[in-house]
C-alpha positions in Angstrom: -23.7 17.4 -0.4 -22.8 13.9 -1.5 -19.7 14.0 -3.6 -18.6 11.0 -6.0 -15.1 11.2 -7.3 -13.8 8.9 -10.1 -10.5 8.2 -10.6 -8.1 5.6 -12.7 -4.3 6.3 -12.3 -3.4 6.7 -8.6 0.2 8.2 -8.8 2.1 11.5 -8.5 0.0 14.8 -8.7 -3.4 13.4 -9.4 -3.1 11.2 -6.2 -2.2 14.3 -4.4 -4.6 16.6 -5.7 -7.3 14.1 -4.8 -6.2 13.1 -1.2 -6.2 17.1 -0.7 -9.6 17.5 -1.9 -11.2 14.9 -0.4 -9.5 15.5 3.1 -11.2 18.7 2.9 -14.5 18.1 1.6 -14.8 15.6 4.7 -13.8 18.3 7.1 -16.2 20.7 5.7 -18.9 18.1 6.3 -19.6 16.4 3.0 -20.2 12.9 2.3 -17.2 11.6 -0.3 -17.4 8.4 -2.3 -13.9 7.4 -4.1 -14.7 5.3 -7.1 -11.3 3.8 -8.3 -9.7 1.0 -9.6 -8.5 -0.6 -6.4 -5.5 -2.3 -8.3 -4.0 1.1 -9.1 -4.2 2.3 -5.4 -0.8 1.5 -4.8 -1.2 0.4 -1.0 -2.9 3.5 -0.2 -6.0 3.3 2.2 -8.5 6.4 2.4 -9.5 7.6 5.5 -12.5 6.0 7.4 -15.1 8.6 6.5 -14.5 7.9 2.7 -16.5 5.1 1.1 -14.4 2.9 -1.3 -15.8 1.5 -4.5 -14.2 -0.6 -7.1 -14.4 -0.8 -10.6 -11.8 -2.1 -13.5 -10.6 0.4 -15.9 -9.2 -0.2 -19.5 -7.6 1.5 -22.3 -9.4 -0.6 -24.9 -12.0 1.2 -26.9 -14.3 -1.9 -27.1 -14.6 -1.9 -23.3 -15.3 2.0 -22.8 -19.3 1.4 -23.0 -19.4 -1.4 -20.7 -17.4 0.8 -18.2 -19.6 3.5 -18.6 -22.7 1.4 -17.9 -21.0 -0.1 -14.9 -19.9 3.4 -13.7 -23.6 4.8 -14.4 -25.2 2.0 -12.1 -22.5 3.0 -9.3 -23.3 6.5 -9.6 -26.9 5.8 -9.5 -26.7 3.8 -6.6 -24.5 6.1 -4.5 -27.5 9.0 -4.9 -24.8 11.5 -5.6 -25.2 15.2 -5.9 -22.0 15.7 -7.6 -19.5 13.6 -9.5 -16.3 15.0 -10.1 -14.1 12.8 -13.0 -10.4 13.1 -12.6 -8.1 12.8 -15.7 -9.0 11.6 -19.6 -10.3 8.1 -19.3 -12.5 8.6 -16.1 -14.0 11.9 -17.7 -14.7 9.6 -20.9 -16.2 6.7 -19.0 -18.6 8.7 -17.0 -19.6 11.2 -20.0 -20.3 8.6 -22.3 -24.0 8.0 -20.2 -26.2 10.5 -19.1 -26.8 10.8 -15.4 -30.3 12.4 -14.2 -30.4 14.7 -11.6 -26.5 14.5 -11.1 -24.3 17.6 -11.8 -21.0 16.3 -13.4 -17.7 18.1 -13.1 -14.7 17.4 -14.8 -10.7 18.1 -14.1 -8.5 16.6 -17.2 -5.2 17.3 -15.1 -3.5 18.1 -18.5 -5.3 17.5 -21.9 -4.7 14.6 -23.7 -4.0 16.8 -26.7 -1.1 18.6 -24.7 1.1 15.6 -25.1 4.0 16.4 -27.1 4.6 12.7 -27.9 1.3 12.3 -29.9 0.4 12.5 -33.3 -1.5 15.4 -35.0 -3.8 13.2 -36.1 -4.2 11.6 -32.4 -4.3 15.0 -31.0 -7.2 16.1 -33.2 -9.4 13.1 -32.4 -8.6 13.7 -28.6 -9.6 17.3 -29.1 -12.6 16.5 -31.0 -13.9 13.7 -28.4 -13.4 16.3 -25.5 -15.4 19.1 -27.4 -18.1 16.7 -27.6 -18.1 15.3 -24.3 -17.9 18.9 -22.8 -21.6 19.4 -23.6 -22.2 16.3 -21.0 -21.1 18.1 -17.9 -21.6 21.1 -15.9 -18.0 22.5 -15.4 -14.6 21.6 -16.7 -11.9 22.9 -14.2 -8.6 23.8 -15.6 -5.6 24.3 -13.5 -3.7 26.6 -15.8 -3.9 29.4 -18.4 -2.1 27.2 -20.5 -5.0 24.5 -20.3 -7.6 27.4 -21.2 -5.5 28.3 -24.2 -5.4 24.7 -25.4 -9.3 24.3 -24.7 -9.8 27.2 -27.0 -7.7 26.0 -29.6 -9.7 22.9 -29.9 -13.2 24.8 -29.4 -14.1 23.3 -26.4 -16.9 25.8 -25.2 -15.6 28.7 -23.0 -18.8 28.8 -21.0 -17.9 25.3 -19.7 -14.7 26.2 -18.4 -13.8 27.3 -14.8 -10.3 28.1 -13.8 -9.1 27.2 -10.3 -5.4 27.1 -9.4 -4.5 24.0 -7.1 -3.5 24.5 -3.7 -1.7 21.9 -1.1 -2.0 21.8 2.8 0.6 23.0 4.8 0.5 20.2 7.4 2.6 21.7 10.1 2.5 18.2 11.9 4.0 16.4 8.7 6.5 18.9 8.5 7.6 18.5 12.0 7.8 14.5 11.6 8.9 14.5 8.2 11.4 11.6 7.9 14.7 12.5 6.2 15.8 9.6 3.9 19.6 8.9 4.1 21.1 10.5 0.8 23.9 8.0 0.3 26.4 7.6 -1.5 27.3 11.3 -1.0 30.6 13.0 -1.7 32.2 15.3 1.0 30.0 18.4 1.4 31.6 21.9 0.7 30.3 25.4 1.2 29.7 25.3 -2.6 27.8 22.2 -2.9 24.6 22.3 -4.4 21.9 19.4 -4.1 19.4 19.5 -6.9 16.4 17.5 -6.4 14.2 15.8 -9.2 11.0 14.4 -7.9 8.5 12.2 -10.1 8.0 9.9 -13.0 11.2 8.9 -15.1 9.5 9.5 -18.1 9.6 11.5 -21.2 6.5 13.8 -20.3 8.5 14.9 -17.0 11.6 15.4 -19.2 13.9 12.9 -17.2 16.0 12.2 -20.3 16.8 16.1 -20.3 18.0 15.8 -16.8 20.0 13.0 -17.9 21.5 15.0 -20.8 22.7 17.6 -18.6 24.8 15.4 -16.2 27.8 15.5 -18.2 28.0 19.1 -18.2 27.6 19.7 -14.7 30.7 21.2 -12.8 31.9 19.0 -9.4 29.9 21.0 -7.0 26.6 19.9 -8.4 24.7 16.6 -7.1 21.6 15.2 -8.9 19.3 13.3 -6.1 16.3 11.3 -8.3 13.2 10.4 -6.1 10.8 8.6 -8.5 10.3 5.5 -10.6 9.3 4.7 -14.2 5.8 4.0 -14.9 4.8 3.9 -18.5 7.1 4.8 -21.3 9.8 5.4 -18.9 13.4 6.9 -19.8 16.2 4.4 -19.6 18.1 5.0 -16.1 21.8 5.7 -16.4 24.4 5.5 -14.1 26.8 8.5 -13.8 29.0 10.4 -11.5 26.9 13.1 -9.4 23.7 11.2 -10.0 22.2 9.5 -7.3 19.0 7.3 -7.3 16.7 7.1 -4.1 13.2 5.3 -5.6 9.7 6.2 -5.0 9.2 7.6 -1.8 5.7 8.0 0.2 4.8 11.8 1.0 6.6 11.8 4.4 9.8 10.8 3.1 9.3 13.1 0.1 8.7 15.9 2.3 11.8 15.3 4.3 14.0 14.7 1.2 13.0 18.0 -0.6 13.8 19.5 2.7 17.3 18.6 2.1 17.6 19.9 -1.3 18.9 23.2 -2.2 17.0 23.5 -5.6 14.1 21.4 -7.2 14.1 21.0 -10.9 11.1 20.1 -13.0 12.0 19.9 -16.9 8.5 18.8 -17.9 7.5 19.1 -21.6 3.6 19.2 -20.5 1.7 19.7 -17.5 -1.8 20.7 -16.5 -0.5 22.3 -13.4 2.6 20.5 -11.9 2.6 19.9 -8.2 6.0 19.4 -7.6 7.0 23.1 -8.0 4.3 24.0 -5.5 5.6 21.4 -3.1 9.1 22.6 -3.8 7.4 26.2 -2.7 5.9 24.9 0.1 9.3 24.0 1.3 11.0 26.9 0.6 13.0 25.8 -2.2 13.8 27.5 -5.5 12.5 25.8 -8.6 14.2 25.6 -12.1 11.3 24.7 -14.8 11.0 24.3 -18.5 9.6 26.9 -20.6 6.9 24.4 -21.6 3.0 24.3 -20.8 2.0 25.9 -17.6 5.6 25.7 -15.7 6.5 29.3 -16.8 3.0 30.4 -14.8 4.4 29.2 -11.6 8.0 30.9 -11.5 8.9 34.4 -11.8 12.7 34.2 -13.4 15.2 35.3 -10.8 12.9 35.7 -8.1 11.4 32.3 -7.1 13.2 30.2 -9.2 14.6 29.9 -13.2 12.6 29.3 -16.3 14.9 27.8 -18.9 15.2 29.6 -22.3 15.2 26.2 -24.0 14.5 22.7 -22.9 17.9 21.0 -23.6 20.6 19.3 -21.2 23.3 21.8 -21.9 21.0 24.8 -20.8 19.9 23.1 -17.6 23.4 22.4 -16.9 24.4 25.8 -17.6 21.8 27.4 -15.4 22.7 24.8 -12.7 26.2 25.5 -12.6 26.1 29.2 -11.9 23.7 29.0 -9.0 24.9 29.5 -5.6 23.9 28.5 -2.2 23.0 32.2 -1.3 21.1 32.6 -4.6 19.2 29.4 -3.9 18.4 30.4 -0.3 17.1 34.0 -1.4 14.8 32.3 -4.3 13.8 29.7 -1.7 12.5 32.1 0.7 10.6 34.2 -2.2 9.3 30.7 -3.4 7.5 30.1 0.0 6.2 33.9 -0.2 4.5 32.7 -3.5 3.1 29.7 -2.1 1.6 31.6 1.0 0.0 33.9 -1.4 -1.2 31.9 -4.6 -1.2 28.1 -4.0 -2.2 27.8 -0.4 -5.1 25.4 0.5 -7.5 27.7 1.7 -7.7 29.5 -1.9 -8.1 26.4 -3.7 -10.8 24.9 -1.6 -12.8 28.3 -1.4 -12.8 28.6 -5.2 -13.7 24.8 -5.6 -16.2 25.1 -2.9 -17.8 28.1 -4.6 -18.0 26.1 -8.1 -19.4 23.2 -6.2 -22.4 25.4 -4.7 -23.0 27.1 -8.0 -23.8 23.7 -9.6 
């Protein structure tokens, strides 16, 4: 099968998702083409079997049709069997035009109308556009029940929707060789010390402001280690005791840093299906998540992590303050069990492959 993936942004979960998917598809013997805005690849070089095709994306509405025309020509030249669009704008660009003899698949990676910082009128517009474009593709992959409920609310045709939980690779060799960054400065470590890791963009969607609000309420044995950077609409970085910044890390360093933590915190306001909790569970770490969007689907409260009853800095601090190293270890072991049984790469790829074969 000749598969074309169309992407725009190349950060965080979307990048991990596409890297994982394309690698597995190549191993299964498919031909894979990645159509992307090369300026947003952030230095990543695809494996040799992946053909890389460049286009220039834009958020300016008057350029949408010219981009759509360009992508239609690229897709035609590629002789693709399947085109898989990732996130709202590639989904818009591709589905604005018809593609004879090609099956179009679409993964929103969190519907645009899920945004908590969008106005009601904007959400209504996003929903109307998504509903209209749904008829221009074969299948829409939702990654959580929350996404499916949101699709129903905006009357996106249910017959177009397929549910597939994301999975990620084990990568035993990567684990063995994972580099551990120096987590400096640090205070003397005691038996009561708890290292809390935050991994991701420092922005409103990811709830970084909630984490900052929590710091003044933390007890002395709690350390917060932040791995990430502001991208768009970033939250202002604050300097506080117990809060240490390490910047954006590559995948190997991220794996090593996550292994050094006792618990991972994900206070997001909305997600399609967050990958950080899955990565944390792969590392055998307990997860503290918000009660928003799809996050409660990934955590059984008290078993593999904690679900915040309300998304405030004070509530987050209260939950972190009562955690013990023993509790983190117990929930981390359970988290690893959840990863192996729900979010493994085998389940993800087999589900997606069946969907590809059906279309």
